[in-house]
N, C-alpha and C positions, 0 to 999 in steps of 0.2 A: 527713661530708656525702655523700649519695648523688648520683651523677651520673646525669642523665636520659639514657636511650638514645633515639637518634633512630629514627624509623620507617624501614622499607625505602623507602617512597616519598620521604621527605626525602633519604635517602642517594642514591637513584637520580637525583632531580632535580638535586642538587648535582653529581654526577658528569657528568650530561649537559651541564650548563652549563660546568663548569670543565675537564673532560677532553675531552669531545667537541665543545665550543664550538658547540652548537646555536644559541646566541643570535645567531650571525652571519646566520642566515636571517631576513630582514626580515619575512617573513610569519608567522613563528612567534609563537604566543601562549601565555601561561601555561595557558589552558584546554586548548589542544591537547596540551601536554606532560602535563598532568594526565590527560587522556583516554588517552594512550598508556600511562601507567604505572598506570592504573586507580585513581585517587584523586580525591576531591572537591576542587575548587579551594579551597573555603572551609576544608576541613580542613588542606590543605597550606599555605595562606596563614597560618593561625593558627600552625602550627609554625615556618614561616620567620620570621614576625614575632617569635615568642618567642626563637628562636635567633639570628637575624641582624639583626633590626630592620628588615627589608625585607619587603614583600609580594612575591609571585611576579612580578607584572608590573614592579614597581619594581626587582627584582633583574635581570631581563632587560634593562630599560632602562639600569640602571647598568653592566652588563657591556658593552652596546653602546657607551655613551658612553666608557667606559674604553678600549675597543678603538679607537674613532675617534680619541681623543686620542693614543694610542700611535702610530697610523699617521701622524697629522699631524706629530708630533714626529720620528718616525723618517725620514719621507720629505719633510719640509718642505711638506706639503700645507697650503694656505691655504684656508680656507672661503670 
């Protein structure tokens, strides 16, 4: 079985989200990140959906929600 290679844009997006934590910027949008890395949002959305089951905006939202939950738990922050 042949393994699909991810595109450089996919790899860059994932690194920016998971290593650089760009998602913490509340003004950041998926379209902005796509513009920075020079890829069409629809193309990257398709690849993200196939690989991760998330759209780009959904992934950013998921990471923000996960970070908020972690901070609430760690610091006892109540909504």
